[in-house]
Structures are given as structure tokens and as C-alpha cells.
TIFIDO-78623 format. One record per atom (N, C-alpha, C, O, CB): x, y negated, z negated. Coordinates in steps of 0.001 Angstrom, whole numbers, padded with zeros to 6 digits, always signed. Glycine has a CB too. Layout:
N
XYZ ...
This chain:
219
+198547+041181+105588 +199746+041085+106422 +200308+042325+105985 +200541+042670+104827 +200701+039781+106235 +200604+043299+107628 +201585+044298+107430 +202657+043826+107245 +202930+042890+107996 +201726+045138+108311 +203516+044149+106411 +205064+043838+106360 +205809+044803+107257 +205336+045900+107556 +205675+043971+104840 +207313+044248+107797 +207905+045165+108870 +209132+045154+108273 +209384+044253+107473 +207889+044719+110462 +210159+046222+108587 +211731+045908+108349 +212218+046264+109488 +211458+046360+110451 +212520+046648+107181 +213583+046533+109615 +214587+046785+110550 +215127+047928+110525 +215658+048337+111557 +215492+046003+110505 +215127+048723+109349 +216303+049645+109202 +217412+048981+109035 +218305+049753+109384 +216518+050509+110260 +217846+048040+108718 +219149+047507+108934 +219462+047123+107031 +218851+046255+106407 +219082+045928+110280 +220496+047992+106477 +220723+047665+105161 +221256+046648+104633 +222440+046410+104874 +221242+048369+104732 +220435+045738+103714 +221238+044676+103106 +222029+044826+101979 +222797+043896+101729 +220516+043744+102811 +222017+045597+101386 +222930+046389+100267 +222655+047225+099615 +221432+047289+099493 +223353+045862+099413 +223368+048238+098885 +222865+048890+097887 +222936+048581+096665 +223903+048043+096127 +223184+049825+097917 +221815+048934+096097 +221488+048541+094810 +221786+049716+094144 +222250+050734+094655 +220108+048032+094595 +221332+049429+092296 +221654+050692+091153 +220481+050821+090386 +219882+049806+090031 +222949+050414+090032 +220129+051804+090124 +218993+052030+089626 +219150+051911+088049 +220110+052432+087481 +218504+053312+090139 +218404+051375+087531 +218632+050757+086028 +217829+051294+085241 +218255+051942+084285 +218441+049307+085819 +216599+051154+085454 +215787+052168+084394 +214566+052640+085218 +214014+051841+085974 +215209+051345+082849 +214101+053984+085088 +213015+054708+086196 +212085+055074+084699 +212457+055929+083895 +213770+056471+087474 +210945+054321+084550 +210398+054618+083346 +209264+055724+083854 +208374+055001+084302 +209836+053231+082543 +208942+056764+083977 +208253+057812+084808 +206873+057593+083868 +205806+057790+084449 +209076+059572+084857 +206825+057160+082316 +205886+057836+080919 +204758+056898+081167 +203625+057101+080732 +206627+057673+079035 +205252+055409+082193 +203791+054574+082021 +202851+055190+083079 +203136+056165+083775 +203923+052771+082333 +201731+054520+083109 +200516+055025+084098 +200923+055089+085142 +201127+056161+085712 +199335+054302+084260 +201162+053833+085695 +202417+053542+086929 +203864+053596+086663 +204502+052734+086059 +202341+052111+087490 +204365+054781+087211 +205745+054720+086826 +206542+053231+087381 +206293+052594+088405 +206451+056116+087475 +207448+052983+086444 +207879+051429+087301 +209885+051941+087229 +210689+052378+086406 +207231+049251+085882 +209849+051528+088611 +211462+051383+088697 +211980+049807+088363 +211307+048793+088550 +211991+051812+090365 +213397+049869+087803 +214281+048521+087793 +215491+048882+088410 +216101+049922+088164 +214612+047886+086317 +215986+047645+089560 +216820+048213+090506 +217717+046446+090219 +217182+045338+090244 +215929+048856+092354 +219353+046826+089939 +220425+046074+089953 +220589+045673+091136 +220883+046497+092001 +221461+046601+089501 +220407+044050+091513 +221049+043932+093436 +221326+042489+092860 +221311+042044+091712 +219606+044119+095360 +221557+041990+093953 +222447+040867+094072 +222071+040062+095559 +221758+038885+095382 +224074+041461+093999 +222058+040545+097047 +222238+039823+098222 +220149+039677+097878 +219553+038624+097655 +223225+040885+099969 +219785+040498+097922 +218207+040700+098362 +217578+039771+096720 +216503+039189+096865 +217605+042988+098573 +218014+039711+095789 +217680+038843+094835 +217454+037245+095082 +216738+036536+094376 +218626+039040+093962 +218222+036803+096250 +218187+035246+096572 +217356+035073+096733 +216997+034206+095937 +218729+034608+097418 +216308+035455+097591 +214562+034582+097577 +213751+035530+097331 +212616+035263+097727 +213877+033818+099079 +213892+036911+096655 +212638+038273+096851 +212198+037157+095292 +212883+036547+094471 +213274+040839+096640 +210279+037405+095569 +210028+036944+094448 +208610+038013+093877 +208146+038658+094816 +209799+035261+094659 +208080+038203+092859 +206800+038866+092729 +206218+038972+093639 +206071+037923+094267 +206029+038463+092017 +205656+040070+094150 +204580+040226+095443 +205026+040412+096605 +204375+040588+097635 +203763+039149+095707 +206774+040359+096386 +207491+040252+098143 +207638+042023+098348 +207874+042853+097469 +209645+039168+098280 +207440+042215+099617 +207655+043472+099547 +209522+044383+100114 +210011+044139+101217 +206315+043839+100456 +210012+045063+099390 +211444+045376+099675 +211396+046869+099700 +210895+047475+098753 +212525+044775+098569 +211992+047618+100943 +212161+048991+101170 +213493+049019+100028 +214391+048198+099839 +212454+049468+102979 +213153+050490+099296 +214092+051204+098406 +213987+052676+098826 +212981+053384+098759 +213743+050988+096823 +215676+053136+099443 +215563+054243+100187 +214340+054538+101369 +214048+055657+101793 +215524+055164+099200 +213866+053570+101682 +213200+053552+103059 +211597+053271+102829 +210790+052924+103691 +213461+055070+103873 +211343+053522+101380 +209999+053230+100862 +209748+051927+100451 +210409+051406+099552 +209695+054015+099811 +208740+051290+101104 +208441+050275+100822 +207528+049796+099754 +206316+049940+099918 +208213+049994+101694 +208025+049200+098596 +207737+048620+097359 +207262+047056+097267 +207649+046202+098064 +208926+048810+096605 +206352+046800+096162 +205979+045805+096100 +206824+045232+094844 +206364+045682+093794 +204601+045852+096129 +207743+044513+094681 +208634+043584+093747 +207533+042996+092668 +207063+041885+092917 +209471+042216+094701 +207042+043786+091319 +206012+043127+090541 +206992+042341+089572 +206283+041791+088729 +204882+044204+089775 +208363+042056+089342 +209081+041124+088687 +210720+041205+088763 +211483+042036+089256 +208612+041208+087349 +210900+040112+088137 +212943+040012+088340 +212843+039171+087484 +212015+038447+086931 +214008+039404+089924 +214638+039614+087501 +215408+038675+086345 +216361+037881+087265 +216015+037584+088409 +216367+039626+085025 +217717+037497+086694 +218623+037173+087963 +219324+038392+088782 +219945+038335+089843 +219815+036244+087465 +219126+039151+088223 +220284+040170+088848 +219443+041668+088994 +220085+042678+089282 +221854+040345+087614 +218047+041724+088786 +217543+042830+088744 +216115+042417+089002 +215667+041351+088579 +217874+043571+087538 +215155+043592+089958 +213693+043524+090341 +212869+044903+089751 +213468+045976+089689 +213593+043425+092085 +211902+044818+089462 +210824+045775+088990 +209929+046220+090038 +209701+045276+090794 +209988+045172+087937 +209256+047412+090432 +208399+047617+091333 +207676+049206+090770 +208291+050153+090280 +209204+047536+092857 +206446+049112+090989 +205716+050370+090721 +205535+051152+091494 +205165+050819+092620 +204711+050304+090349 +205730+052452+091158 +205713+053313+092131 +204631+054319+091768 +204466+054780+090639 +207040+053874+092348 +203838+054639+092958 +202703+055094+092585 +202666+056938+092803 +203701+057562+093040 +201618+054202+093466 +201833+057350+092723 +201819+059008+092829 +201747+059409+093798 +202330+060473+094008 +200938+059729+092298 +201093+058849+094742 +201446+059034+096327 +202683+058913+096761 +202987+059454+097825 +200818+058151+097152 +203680+058145+095987 +205043+057488+096627 +205694+058778+096035 +206451+059425+096759 +205720+055705+096035 +205479+059124+094958 +206463+060102+094430 +205953+061604+095171 +206680+062596+095112 +206412+060113+092578 +204746+061623+095800 +204724+062819+096246 +205336+063741+097654 +205764+064854+097962 +203638+062823+096176 +204954+062070+098355 +205803+062250+099973 +207017+061635+100039 +207518+061417+101143 +205043+061575+101288 +207488+061365+099176 +209329+060777+099376 +210193+061253+098059 +209740+061937+097142 +209510+058671+099394 +211269+060847+098140 +212312+061679+097300 +212634+060706+095890 +213550+060927+095098 +213891+061978+098333 +211642+059587+095800 +212166+058858+094944 +211847+059219+093369 +212215+058568+092391 +211786+057610+095334 +211068+060423+093381 +210820+061232+092130 +212373+061383+091430 +212663+061066+090277 +210060+062843+092552 +213070+061824+092218 +214613+062881+091974 +215563+061578+091528 +216571+061767+090847 +215437+063921+093835 +215177+060283+091950 +216220+059274+091138 +216293+059164+089838 +215345+059247+089058 +216060+058006+091403 +217738+058921+089500 +217845+058956+088045 +218911+057502+087736 +219542+056906+088609 +218567+060646+087497 +218884+057167+086262 +219858+056196+086303 +221122+056262+086694 +221764+057311+086743 +219950+055800+085361 +221654+054871+087065 +222641+054989+088136 +222814+055391+089485 +223811+055175+090174 +223266+055506+087796 +221594+056099+089879 +222058+056288+091419 +221865+055133+092327 +220930+054417+091970 +221289+057438+092094 +222539+054710+093500 +222655+054112+094399 +221288+054138+095400 +220725+055170+095768 +223822+054543+094842 +220885+052744+095755 +219775+052819+096660 +219559+052082+097477 +219315+050972+097003 +218837+052846+096247 +219494+052138+099145 +219670+050969+100051 +218515+049974+099624 +217816+050206+098637 +219577+051409+101686 +218392+049125+100227 +217525+047944+099765 +217476+047039+100917 +218548+046676+101402 +218095+047167+098456 +216197+046562+101497 +216169+046002+102645 +214548+044725+102327 +213403+045042+102002 +216070+047465+103976 +214989+043654+102530 +213419+042686+102429 +212875+042837+103793 +213485+043136+104819 +213581+040774+102080 +211459+042546+103604 +210807+042777+104729 +211561+041666+105692 +212243+040761+105210 +209171+042648+104528 +211337+041860+107259 +211723+040921+108437 +211216+039727+108450 +210012+039873+108238 +211404+041384+109645 +211537+038291+108619 +211029+037374+109087 +210779+037306+110276 +211430+037916+111124 +211492+036606+108823 +209472+036304+110614 +209173+036277+112157 +210323+035831+113002 +210451+036109+114195 +207993+035322+112481 +211292+034992+112162 +212551+034294+113223 +213539+034910+113224 +214513+034567+113895 +213113+032956+112971 +213506+036325+112212 +215167+037104+112267 +215066+037801+113751 +214222+037742+114644 +215514+038608+110774 +216105+038372+113626 +216817+039607+114643 +216286+040618+114410 +216147+041084+113279 +218274+039979+114545 +215840+041204+115619 +215197+042674+114976 +216811+043577+115674 +216934+043931+116847 +213021+043364+115955 +217847+043765+114588 +218874+044686+114959 +218263+046226+114944 +218859+047129+115531 +220128+044499+113930 +217455+046374+114475 +217527+048513+114250 +216178+048619+114865 +216458+048775+116053 +217516+049520+112104 +215332+048624+114803 +214125+049342+115520 +212814+048667+114313 +213430+048097+113412 +214371+051512+115556 +211537+048598+114111 +210492+048447+113892 +210257+049686+112930 +209963+050802+113359 +209782+048247+115062 +210426+049358+111490 +210428+050320+110638 +209018+049872+109586 +208833+048738+109145 +212004+050408+109934 +208260+050891+109376 +207089+050332+108245 +207209+050158+106575 +206657+049530+105671 +205929+051328+108347 +208354+051180+106776 +208716+051545+104871 +207402+052381+104638 +206959+052259+103496 +208753+049791+103458 +206665+053227+105498 +205679+054349+105149 +206087+055458+105428 +205683+055948+106483 +204491+054310+105703 +207124+056309+104488 +207637+057533+104870 +206831+058925+105110 +205985+059377+104339 +208503+057727+103965 +207254+059513+106324 +206432+060604+106814 +206672+061819+106101 +205792+062680+106074 +206635+060839+108213 +207929+062009+105434 +208481+063052+104839 +209774+063166+104537 +210529+062205+104686 +208239+063933+105415 +210235+064444+104037 +211667+064652+103478 +212410+065326+104116 +211993+066458+104362 +211781+065181+102344 +213464+065039+104523 +214529+065861+105259 +215544+066351+104130 +215590+065901+102985 +215337+064927+106468 +216190+067159+104560 +216999+067930+103986 +218487+067756+104604 +218304+067704+105820 +216434+069251+104076 +219328+067687+104444 +220623+067559+104979 +221661+069080+104785 +222155+069685+103834 +221257+066192+104163 +221627+069231+106219 +222164+070887+106439 +223609+070815+106589 +224298+071682+106050 +221533+071728+107900 +224096+069963+107200 +225609+070086+107923 +225826+068633+107594 +224961+067767+107466 +225762+070560+109808 +227421+068490+107454 +228213+067376+107502 +229334+067370+107820 +230263+067826+107153 +228263+066862+106632 +229412+066773+109049 +231254+067170+109392 +231517+065896+110738 +230938+065449+111728 +231593+069476+110289 +233128+065678+109757 +233713+064420+110599 +234016+064341+111897 +234768+065304+112042 +234793+064041+110179 +233888+063659+113236 +234328+063872+114357 +234916+062547+114464 +234195+061591+114181 +233383+064352+115348 +236086+062349+114821 +236939+061232+115076 +236718+060292+113941 +237259+060757+112937 +236664+060574+116445 +236181+059241+113726 +236006+057811+112688 +234164+058019+112355 +233592+057033+111889 +236500+055806+113834 +233443+059133+112581 +231746+058996+112464 +231852+060241+111736 +232689+061132+111883 +230581+058972+114014 +230907+060175+110950 +230367+061354+109896 +228875+061989+111199 +227996+061299+111715 +229582+060354+107767 +229153+063595+111365 +227619+063964+111972 +227241+064395+110973 +228024+064899+110168 +227321+064967+113160 +225564+064290+110695 +224722+064710+109727 +223712+065465+110470 +223009+064920+111321 +224182+063607+108898 +223593+067107+110074 +222488+067586+110686 +221130+067568+109584 +221258+068079+108472 +222894+069062+111239 +220055+067039+109940 +218978+067084+109047 +217624+067864+108915 +216614+067231+109221 +218695+066067+109067 +217477+069181+108489 +216265+069592+108570 +214958+068549+108337 +214942+067878+107305 +216290+070617+107692 +213915+068433+109273 +212593+067682+108657 +211412+068744+108935 +211461+069781+109596 +212221+066044+109493 +210533+068276+108358 +209387+068747+108494 +208766+068986+110431 +208697+068115+111298 +208560+067640+107513 +208433+070404+110532 +208061+070872+111808 +207188+069528+112412 +207669+068865+113331 +207157+072382+111676 +205969+069218+111860 +205191+068287+112088 +205649+067307+112493 +204943+066652+113261 +204590+068043+111306 +207107+066762+112126 +207698+065510+112228 +208463+065649+114011 +208351+064770+114865 +208930+065294+110716 +209152+066882+114182 +209897+067124+115163 +209371+066370+116576 +210059+065943+117503 +209973+068582+115209 +208001+066359+116421 +207247+066180+117685 +207555+064329+118179 +207334+063747+119241 +205340+066636+117289 +207958+063994+117277 +208084+062374+117589 +209640+062222+117333 +209972+061102+116945 +207044+061234+116446 +210489+063006+117459 +212199+063210+117622 +212545+063448+119132 +212352+064512+119719 +212826+064669+116702 +213004+062477+119601 +213868+062790+121214 +215263+062068+121175 +215618+061014+120647 +212933+062026+122768 +215997+063108+122000 +217009+062368+122067 +217447+060887+122266 +216706+060331+123076 +217374+062848+122682 +218417+060085+121780 +218574+058878+121837 +217296+057796+121041 +217250+056574+120904 +218759+058747+123297 +216497+058737+120692 +215190+058085+120098 +215593+057589+118628 +216680+057832+118104 +213843+059241+120024 +214519+056834+118026 +215172+055951+117058 +214192+056557+115839 +212979+056739+115943 +215104+054106+117441 +215101+056850+114539 +214431+056990+113093 +215267+056519+112207 +216485+056350+112143 +214067+058375+112636 +214246+056321+111453 +214482+055873+109934 +214768+056891+109075 +213967+057824+109002 +213336+055204+109321 +216234+056891+108089 +216591+058116+106897 +217018+057236+106089 +217775+056281+106258 +217751+059416+107144 +216298+057754+104898 +216257+056786+103574 +216269+055222+104244 +217103+054464+103748 +217810+057076+102417 +215801+054925+104836 +215123+053479+105310 +216400+052904+106518 +216423+051718+106848 +214906+052138+103623 +217406+053916+107085 +218228+053200+107576 +218010+053475+109178 +217557+054576+109492 +219560+053474+106948 +218300+052563+110158 +217869+052764+111181 +218778+053564+112146 +219785+053014+112592 +217497+051661+111549 +218551+054505+112400 +219653+055469+113196 +219418+056088+114927 +218303+056321+115394 +219722+056903+112182 +220348+056218+115467 +219635+057013+116915 +219735+058329+116800 +220684+058763+116147 +220340+056717+118391 +219027+059024+117251 +219071+060559+117411 +219794+061335+118240 +219337+061585+119355 +218036+060966+117680 +221158+061896+117801 +222059+062596+118976 +221674+064067+119367 +222209+064686+120286 +223626+062667+118504 +220878+064452+118717 +220395+065727+119139 +219039+066434+118231 +219006+066418+117001 +221702+066658+119060 +218013+067009+119053 +216904+067754+118294 +217001+069148+118755 +217409+069513+119857 +215406+067169+118556 +216500+070025+117606 +216227+071307+118062 +214774+071707+117444 +213832+070926+117316 +217426+072304+117634 +214787+073031+117100 +213331+073303+116978 +213172+072942+115426 +212010+072914+115020 +212861+074957+117417 +214175+072667+114520 +214182+072488+113105 +214910+071353+112609 +214691+070875+111496 +214677+073598+112499 +215813+070888+113449 +216456+069854+112803 +216615+068411+114134 +216162+068254+115268 +218082+070605+112162 +217509+067584+113203 +218043+066560+114036 +219528+066242+113753 +220209+066238+112728 +217221+065341+113874 +219727+066022+114840 +221536+065028+114280 +221361+063962+114474 +220457+063623+115237 +223118+065186+115081 +222255+062948+113784 +222533+061294+113566 +223955+061437+113178 +224529+062255+112459 +221530+060394+112256 +224450+060191+114004 +225876+059804+113798 +226354+058931+112644 +226153+057756+112952 +226273+059156+114923 +226680+058996+111930 +226673+057753+110539 +228161+057295+110778 +229062+058132+110716 +226408+058499+108540 +228497+055622+111121 +229689+055168+111718 +230217+054723+110344 +229524+054762+109328 +229562+054013+112969 +231861+054172+110392 +232187+053894+109319 +231258+052697+108034 +231019+052675+106827 +233413+053558+109781 +231005+051865+109238 +230326+050772+108167 +228850+051140+107806 +228323+050169+107263 +230279+049174+108838 +228085+052094+107907 +226896+052617+107701 +227078+053704+106895 +226177+054300+106304 +226238+052907+108829 +228397+053996+106866 +228916+055076+105841 +229084+053959+104565 +228067+053938+103872 +230591+056008+106393 +229942+053207+104197 +230066+052161+103600 +229058+051275+102789 +229177+050799+101661 +230494+051637+104378 +228159+051204+103579 +227173+050018+103389 +225354+050639+102847 +224362+049987+102519 +227153+049118+105189 +225584+052154+102967 +224433+052721+102521 +224756+053944+101694 +225963+054130+101537 +223559+053020+103643 +224148+054595+101275 +224018+056001+100531 +224577+057010+101304 +225272+057893+100802 +222572+056439+100226 +224298+056936+102611 +224154+058275+103303 +225826+058416+103594 +226344+059301+104274 +222998+058261+104855 +226453+057430+102974 +227982+057549+102658 +228198+058544+101508 +229296+059100+101473 +228630+056094+102230 +227394+058805+100669 +227324+059276+099197 +226997+060524+099572 +227756+061407+099173 +226289+058573+098119 +226008+060865+100276 +225003+061892+100451 +225518+062968+101034 +226095+062831+102113 +223914+061500+101174 +225368+064631+100238 +226406+065441+101155 +225485+066321+101137 +224374+065945+100764 +227974+065907+100719 +225709+067983+101600 +225302+069014+102212 +224126+069437+101148 +224778+070021+100283 +226496+070042+102530 +222936+069462+100789 +221936+069879+100052 +221181+068734+099505 +220270+069136+098782 +222400+070730+099079 +221233+067632+099584 +220596+066377+099364 +219720+065961+100195 +219821+065918+101421 +221368+065468+099274 +218734+065609+099453 +217307+065031+100399 +217286+063473+101069 +218012+062629+100543 +215874+065000+099286 +216547+063142+102098 +216639+061863+102462 +214851+061760+103087 +214085+062589+103578 +218103+061605+103669 +214769+060612+102823 +213352+060083+103389 +213430+059888+104874 +214466+059488+105407 +212898+058636+102721 +212268+060186+105588 +212419+060309+106950 +210883+059290+107467 +209677+059460+107290 +212489+062194+107423 +211631+058312+108101 +210344+057665+108799 +210356+057773+110310 +211294+057232+110894 +210220+056101+108455 +209509+058352+110955 +209665+058305+112599 +209148+057148+113105 +208444+056384+112445 +208938+059445+113379 +209613+056901+114799 +209260+055924+115151 +207687+055526+115333 +206849+056424+115426 +209933+055870+116066 +207389+054424+115371 +206246+053715+115077 +205374+054067+116248 +204237+054524+116132 +206493+052192+114872 +206152+053757+117690 +205692+053675+118903 +205164+055204+119158 +204010+055356+119561 +206810+053107+119888 +205991+056317+118927 +205678+057296+119310 +204446+057898+118752 +203757+058496+119579 +206619+057903+119235 +204018+057871+117537 +203120+057748+116927 +201651+057210+117392 +200657+057937+117417 +203630+057203+116153 +201657+055681+117797 +200766+055017+118122 +200481+055926+119544 +199414+056532+119641 +201136+053462+118120 +201408+055981+120546 +201412+056427+121882 +200457+057830+121773 +199615+058117+122624 +203052+056665+122448 +200746+058657+120557 +200303+059737+120281 +198576+060155+120384 +197893+060974+121000 +200852+059820+119090 +198350+058995+119329 +196851+058621+119024 +196666+058357+120376 +196028+059250+120932 +196442+057338+117928 +196986+057483+121061 +196416+056979+122069 +195737+057707+123339 +194746+057360+123981 +197261+056275+122397 +196599+058850+123504 +197260+059960+124370 +195659+060860+123824 +194787+061175+124634 +199308+060701+123773 +195582+061112+122477 +194637+062009+121771 +193253+061087+121973 +192310+061641+122537 +195122+062336+120030 +193140+060076+121651 +191644+059196+121729 +191318+059065+123439 +190152+058841+123763 +191840+057291+120901 +192220+059189+124362 +191864+059383+125642 +191685+060333+126381 +190930+060440+127347 +192383+058959+126146 +192400+061061+125923 +191863+062804+126413 +190512+063061+125989 +189706+063573+126766 +192793+064173+125629 +190132+062661+124513 +188620+063201+123981 +187698+062604+124591 +186517+062892+124396 +188253+063007+122534 +188163+061488+125597 +187007+060702+126452 +186682+061529+127908 +185807+061325+128751 +187604+058990+126857 +187491+062291+127855 +187144+063158+129179 +188057+062358+130619 +189079+061852+130153 +185108+063087+129451 +188012+062236+131409 +188918+061667+132159 +189728+060250+132162 +189038+059315+131757 +188376+061757+133062 +190779+059985+132463 +191498+058396+132485 +190587+057231+132873 +190155+057113+134020 +192743+058298+133619 +190368+056563+132104 +189760+055297+132314 +190541+054207+132811 +191727+053947+132604 +189226+054895+131202 +189667+053601+133512 +190543+051953+133294 +190784+050865+132298 +189954+050070+131858 +190092+051128+134033 +191686+050931+132096 +192095+049774+131081 +191496+048336+131876 +192146+047798+132772 +194036+049729+130821 +190460+047929+131508 +189966+046593+131848 +189486+045806+130814 +189595+046270+129679 +188985+046653+132747 +189015+044798+130948 +188226+043779+130119 +186996+044347+129016 +186824+044113+127819 +187513+042807+131237 +186198+045243+130051 +185341+046276+129625 +185492+047239+128419 +184777+047335+127421 +185260+046983+130606 +186711+047992+128801 +187530+048982+127902 +187744+048204+126692 +187319+048529+125583 +188984+049500+128540 +188474+047084+126975 +188948+046249+125432 +187996+046173+124981 +188028+046860+123961 +189580+044836+125284 +187094+045742+125099 +185853+045286+124221 +185342+046234+123727 +184971+046091+122562 +184809+044610+124810 +185133+047451+124334 +184567+048832+123845 +185493+049080+122560 +185091+049687+121567 +184709+050169+125089 +186632+048602+122679 +187801+049155+121635 +187452+048110+120469 +187496+048440+119284 +189665+049027+122271 +187170+047076+120815 +187785+045997+119871 +188335+045381+119795 +188389+044494+118943 +188127+045993+119249 +189129+045631+120845 +190195+044547+121108 +190099+043148+121898 +190983+042319+122116 +191137+045193+121759 +188769+043156+122248 +188950+041590+122501 +187600+040870+122170 +187505+039649+122293 +189375+041253+124131 
């Protein structure tokens, strides 16, 4: 069963150990809130990356980090003492305070500018061009696992606003110009793109009826 998240960070944890010498690198994180009911096998996002808890003590959990994860995210740059954003998988009966987040990072962005406007910080984040097509003004995006609203979009970057609460509760309050962030684009945009491409390859638009749904294996 696919685990989902909301992009509402529960707490910041601290990296205790990052053993890269093992066949499967292992990360240990000191935490408090997420430890309340976390069990081995549960999913948890670390800076927006969905990991599986492989073990736990009263105060920390461990998780294996695959080679693929190290390739497509910024987790490989973590070091002991670094703060990380943590969120447990959402329960069926939980409020969805942010937006649907899978924890499957699409790419890594770079903070190009950080400036204060009244009580908020405005971050300009350069992201890979192939991800910009999923970004729209007032749309949703996950940055290091944090659900944010896009203020502006250009041909190379996006701008998001960090309110005081978000700055205090997450690592975005600590990150400055030149640091990297994990980017996950809105799932809805990716699904719509796939649907439109698929329908386009079938020729003229088709009527979506029971026969169409059966052909697609949806009934």
C-alpha cells in the first residue's frame, strides 16, 4: 500500500550517524515527536524523502538509504549534527493540512536568493528545467518535504514565501543562499500530463464511459 504525506513537518530531527561504508548506507536520526508510535517498517520522510524505519530506540530511529536515493536527492550531503525535517505517513482519518506528497523526490533545487519581506522570507529556488512544467503560480510544491505555495515562476526558478512558523519549525529557517533542497512537484500535475499524453497518442478525444474504463483496467 502506497504511503502518503501532507508536507506538514512534525518536527526537526538531528542526524546522529550516517554510515556510508555499509553496503546499504544507514542513517540514524535523533527525534522526539515522531518516535511516539514509530515502528520498524513504518514510512517516514527525511527532508522530503520517503524512507523506511529499520530500527528504533527510545530517542532515535535508523533507516537504510539506497544508492538511487543518494543519486536523486541531497541526502548524501548530510553530516552528523545536521537538522532534518521529519513527517510520519498520514493516517486515513487525519486532516490533510498541506497537499498530497509521496516522498519520491523529483530533483534537487538550489536556493539562489533569500530576502525578507515584512515578517516572511522570500526564497528563490532554481530547479531543473524538466520540473518547471509542473509549476504554476499559486500551485503546490514540496521543498525538503515542506508543503509550500508557489508565488512566482520564471523560466529557471520559482519563488516561495516562508512564514515565521515554517521558518521556526523546519530547516528552511536555517538554509541560506547556495544550499540545496529536495523538490517534489505536485502529483496531480504529473498524473494529468500522463493522462493527456496517453489520450493524445490514441488520436481524437474518446468518450470516457464504462467501455473506456474497462479497456484501461479501471473496472
